[in-house]
N, C-alpha and C positions, 0 to 999 in steps of 0.2 A: 575247723570252727567256722561256724556259718556267718557270713558277710551281710547277707541279706535273707530275711524271713517275711513271705508274704503268707498272711493268715485269713483264709475266708472271705477273699473279696470278691464284691459283685458290682457291675457297673454297666449300667443303661447308657446308649445315647442316640438322640435322635428318634426314641421310640423303639430301638433296637437292644435286645439284650447281648451285650459284649461279653462280659465274664458273670459266671455264676457260680458263688463259692468256690473260687480258686486258690489253692494255696502252693507255694513256690519256695523253694530253699537254695541257695547258692553257696558253695564251699569255697574256699579258698583255692587257687589253681585251677578251678574249673572253667573248661572252655564250652560255653554252651551254643549251641545252634536254637534261635527261636524262631521255627517255621509254621506255616499253615498258608492257607489260600488266601487271596486278595480280600481285605474288608474283614477279615476274622479278628482282629484287633491287636496286631502284634506290635505296631508305633503307639497304640493306646495304652498298652501294658508298659513299655518304656515311659510314656509321659506318666503313668501312675506311680511307679517304682521312683522316679525322680521328683515328684512332688510337683510337676507342672499340672496336674489334674487329680483332683479328689474323688476317691470312690465312693459309691453311694454306700458300701459296707465293709467291714473287713478293717485289718492293720497292716502298715507295712513298717518293718523295725530293720534299720541298717545297723550293725556294730559300731562302737564309738571309734572317732578320728577316721573314718575311711574316705578317701579322697575319691570321687566318682568324675570319670571323664565320659561326656556324652557327644557322641557325633550323630546329629538330628539331621535326617534327608530334609526337613524343613526349616532348618537353621537361618535366619537371616543375617546378614552382614551390613555394618550402616555405611551409607555413602559418605565419602570424604576420608574414611579410615585407609592407610596403605595396609599392603600385604604385612609389612613390619611392625606395625601398631597391633595387629590382630594376633601375631606370633607373640609380641612382648605381653600382650593381655594373659597369654599363660602363666606369667609370674605377677599377676596382680597383687596375691596373698604376699610376696616377698616386698613389693612397692610399699604396700600398707605398712610392713614392719619396717620400712626405712622410714616412713612418714611419723610412724609411732617413736622412733629414735629421735627424729628432730623435733618432735612436739615434747619429748621429756628433756631435752637439751633446753628448750626454751622456758620450761618450767623450773629448772634448775637453780635460775637467777633468783628466787625467791623462796627457793626452799630450806627447811629447817635443816640441821645435820642427821638428825634421824632420818627425814623423809629423803634427804639426799643419798644416804647409804642403800635404801631401798630403790631409788630410781637408778643407781649406778648397777645395782645388782641386775635389773630388768633389762637395761641397756646391753650389759654384759650378755645375758641370755639371748636377747633377739641378735646381736651382733654375731654370736655363733651360729645360729639358725641361719642367717644370711650368708656366711662363708660356708657352711656346710652345703648348702643349695646352690653352690655355685653362682650366688647373685652377682658378683662382679666379674663373670664372664658371661653374661646374658648375652651380650652382643656377639660374640663368638660363636655360641650355641644356636643362635637365630640365624646366622649366616651358614653354619654347618648344615642344620636341618633343610634350611632354603636351598641349597646347593642339593642336598641327596633326593628331594622331591621335584627338582626342576623350576623351584620358584624364584630361583637368582636369574635365570633366562629370561623371564617374564618382566623381572624388575620388583625389588622387594619395596619401591617406592611407587608403584603401581596403586591405583584407587580399587579396591576390591568390588566395588560397583560396577567397575568394567570388564570383571572377568567372566569366562565361559563357565558353564557348570560343572566341568571337570576340573577347572583350576581353582574354583571355590571350595570344591570337595577336597582338592590337595592342601588347602591353606588349613580349612579346619582339621584334616589329619596330622598336619604338621604341628596346628596347636596342642592338639591332644598328646602327641608324642613328646613336645617339650614340658607338657603338665606332669607326665610319668605318674597318673593318677593308680590308685590300688585296684581299682575296676574299671574297665574299659565297656562302654555301651555304643554299640555301633549298629546304626539304622540303615541298612542297604548302601555300605561305604563302598561298593565296586560301581555304582551308577555314577556314569560319567566319566569314570577313571580309565587311562588307556591300559593297553595290555601290559606295558613295562611297569607302571605303578601299581596294578592289581598283583603282578609278581612279587613287588617289593612287600606291598602290604600282607601278602601271603607268607613270605618268609619272616617278616616281623611278628606276627600273630603265632607262626610255629614255634617261635622262639621265646614268646612273652610267658614269662613265669607266672604272672598274677592271673586272675581272674576275668573272663569276659564273657557278655552277651551279644551275640552277633544275630541280626537279623540278615538274609540273604536268599535271593531266589537262585543264585548263581551256584549250582550244585557242585562242579568240580572243586571250585572254590572253597565251598563250606565244608566238603568231604577232607579238604587236606588241613584243616585247622581246628576242628572241634572235636571233643570227645564224648558229648552229651547231647541229646535231641530233647526239647520240648515243644511238643504239638498243640497249635491252638486250634480248635474245631469244635463246634456246636457248643461256644459259649464255656468249654473245660480246656483244662493244660494236662497234657498227659506226658510223663516222663520215660525216656528209653535210652538206654547205654550204648554208646557206639556212634557211628558217623550216619549219614543219610541213609545210605544204602542198606545198613543193618535195620534201621528203623522201618524202612520200606517191606522189608522181609517178614519182621515181626507184626507188623500192621497188617499185612495181607493175611498172615496167618490168624491174626486175630479176627480180622473181618469174617474170614471162612467159618472160624469156629462159633462167631455169635450168629451167622446165617444157619447152622447146622443146628444149634441150640434153638433158634426161632422156628427153625421148620418142625422140629420133634415137638415143641411146646404147642405149636398151632394144631398139631395133630391131636394132641392130648386134649386140647380145650375143645375141639371139634368133636370127639369121643364123647367126652363130660356133657356136652350140651346136648348132643343127641340123646344120651341115656337120661337125662332130666327131663327132657321133652316127652319121651316115651313113657317114662314112668312115674311123673309126678302127679298124674291123675288118678292112678291106681292104688287102692288102700294098702295092700300086700306089699307094693314097691314104694310107696311116698318116703319112707324114712332112708332109705338108700339113696333115692332122688335127692332129698334134702342135705345127705352127705355130701353127695357130688357138688351140690350147688356152691355149699360151704366151701369145699375146697377150691372151686373156681374162683368165688369172691376172695379169697385169701392169697392166691395164687400172685407171685410178683411177675408181671409182664415182661417178657423180653423185648426190647426195643432194636429193631436194626438200626446201625450205624448209618445216619442221614447223610448223603453224600450230597456235596455241593452240585449245582448246575455246571455242567461243563461246557466251555466256549466251543465254537465251531465258527471258523473264518472261511468264508469262501468269498474271493474276490470277483466282483461283476467284471467283465471284459466287454470293451468297447471295440469298434471296428479297428483294423490293424492300422500302425501309423507308417509312414514312410518310412524307407529304408535307412534313411539316417535321423537318428534321435534328436542329438545336437551336436555341433562341433565348436571349437573355441578356436581362435586365431590369435596368437601372442597376447593372450589374456592374462591380466596382473590383477589379483583381487587383493583389498584392503581396505581399509577405512581411512585413518591419517597417514599411514604409512604401509608399503607393500608388504603382503605376506607370502606372496610366492615369485618366482620366476616367471617368465612369459610362457604360458602354458598353451599347447597344441594337442587337445584332447578329441578324439570322436567315439561317440558311442551309436552303434547301430541296433536297428529292430531286435529284439529278443535277447540281447545281450542282459546279463546280472551280473551286476558291478558292486565290489564292495571297495569303499574308501576306507583305508585303516591308517593308524599312525597317531602319535601323542597327541594328547590335547594342547590347543593353542596353536596347531600349524595352519588352520583356517579351513577345515573340513565342510564346517557348517555354513561358512563365508563363500566357499565354492558352489555349494547347493544353491544358496540364495542367489549368487551371481547369474548363476545358469539360469535360473526360474525369473530372472529379473525383478527381485525385490528388492536388492541394492545395487548401486550402481558401481562398476569395477573402475580401479584406477587407470588401465588403458586395455586396448585391445577390444575384441569383440565375442559375442555369443550367438551364432545362428541356431535356432529351433526347427527341426524339423517339420514335415506336414502332417494334418491330422492328429496331432497329439492330445490325448484327453489325460490331464495329469492328477494324480493324487498325492498329496503332500502330507507326512505326518513330521510334525515339527518337533525337536527336542525339548523345549521349553514349554510347560504348561500355562497358558494365560491365568493370571491370578484373579480371584475375587469375583468368579463367576456365579450369580446369584441364579442362575437357571436352574430348572429341574433337570434331571436325565431326557425325560419325556418331551419338555420344551427345547432342549438343545437340539435334538435330533431331529423334532419337528420343524424347527426354524430352517433347517438344511434341506428337508424334503417335504415342502408342505402340501404336495397331492397326495401323500400318503394318509391313511385313515389312522386313528390311535390305536387299534387292533394291530395294523401294521407295525407302527412304530415301538410297539410295546413287545411284540413277537422280534422284532429285529434286535432290540436291546436284549431281551432274553436269550437270543442265540449268542450273545457274545458273553454270556455267563453271568447276567444280572438278574436279581431277582425283584421281585414287585416292590420291595421295600427300597431296593438301590433306584429301581426306575422313577419312583415317586419322590426320591430324596435329591436335595439341592447338589449341584456337583461340588460346592465349596466343601459339604462335610465328607465326602467320598474319600477313599485311601487313594494313592498316587495309582497303584496298579487298577483301581475300579474307574479311574479318571481316563487312563490309557484305554480301558475297554470301550469306554464313551466315544473315544476320538477314533478307535478302530471301527466302531459301529458305522460312524458316518464316511469312512473311507470306503468300508467294504461293500456299501449300497449304491457307490458313485460309480457309473461305468467309467474304467480307465483302460488306457493302453501303456501309461508309464508311471510307475510308483516310486517316490521319492521319499526315502525314509531315513530320520535322522535319530539314530539310536531307539529304535520302537521297543525293543526288549526291557528298558529300564523299568521297574517297578514290576513287571508281570510277574504272575506266580509260574510255577513249573509246567502245569498243565495248558496255561494261556499260552506260553512260550512254545511248546511243542507245538500245539495246534497252529500259531502263527508261522513256524517253520514249515510244516506240512502245506499250509496253504500258499506259502510264496513258493515253493518247489513246483506246485500245481499250477500257479499263474502264467499264462499265456503270453503277458505282455512284457515290457522289458522293466529292470528296477536297478535303482541307484541308492545305495544302502550303506549308511555309516553305522559301523558296529564294533565294539571291542570283544565281543566273545567268539573266539574262532569256532567253538563248538556248534555255535549258532549258525554262521554265515558258511562255513567251509562246503557244507554239501548243498546251499543253495545258489551260490553264484557261479558264473562262468568266468570271471575275472576278476582279479585284486589290484588295485591301484595303491601303491604305497606312498603317501602322501609326503614323506619323508624326503623323498627324491627330488620334490620341486620346492620345496618349503623353504623360505627364507630364514625361518629359527627352528633350530631343532633342539 
């Protein structure tokens, strides 16, 4: 039975055609991977099917009484709400039932005997629904899920506005788990999650009996949980049975078939055109020439599959730094309270180090303390000589109204417009992207703009805080290649072992020195 039916949907955004006559059907129990390059419209598709965005044409039909849970990468949490408040909001519909019961009890004082019978019947039905949905054990369920996802360690009374990106994602995941929806819509759920909880989410989705649609660029994760692929490319949506690896084999074969058919047709077109050109002027062969021309005119032209521009990242190296990159002496990091034991860390020239461990341990805080962006609680940091630092921050600054062109030009005012456009194009951005405001780009496209600024700056130390978040498969592979070839030093936070293992020379396990685990 179909849970969701999308019929002939078309949608434009910012002058770009995102979808053209797209259809889609989701059946119960299907585990769908929604894939495609950055900016192809995956998050837009999610917003359309959830009603956050109206398509320009087409219909969206959900089957009746389907409860949808949506983990949106751009969900905002309200300042002043605690983690517990957000988790309890999963049961809003039950609290509404309780309010309805209380309202009915108030109306009973003035009710006629006939109306009283109807009211008692409604109260009985609502009371059964509350009991069947474990309304009276909500507090214990919230505590249980909070423990499972490590939120109890953070403190359920903590303001959600003060949480890290990974902690916010965990809160939203926990809320979804408590809602027990009929269908899960997950938009890059592994972004900001640590390895431990990516593994937990993987097991949860493997055992999930209901349907879900998952957007992810983490291929090992995707392969382990899905049984169907929908590929978004060139405003179209194509269905493939199996996992991502199966999809790639079928797609490569399809591309070769189209290329062979295109080549054969081009040869036929050339032959027909040549015959028409040589024979249309002669009376004896004019009819044959006109017949060939009609065949040409009626021929349905085969188009090659348009490949998106692939990014190439090549970091500019400055002169070599001193032997010592940085050294900490009894450094204690944190804000109001310590996040670490006293740290005595040393990084030397040429080392490539990954910082790993669960969210909330203070990895980003350590980077910012080393760079001098925030004050440590105690101890000291000594930076080495001749350091030229490139810093990729985890959080994207909100509300940037600049175009991509202006954003990079502000950073490199001596460049010509042609050079700026060329630099952005090398990062896999098209003319449409380059002239668009950053605020309307996808997370992956915004990350490419930030990487463009980083690769065009001469550096000998790269400090990268989860740079793979939002990047599509090709961009991630290209970034990995560029980091392996980089001659300088690298300090990297990453939760994807398959990304950092071939890049780094050392791994620092932050749980060894963290105050909270």
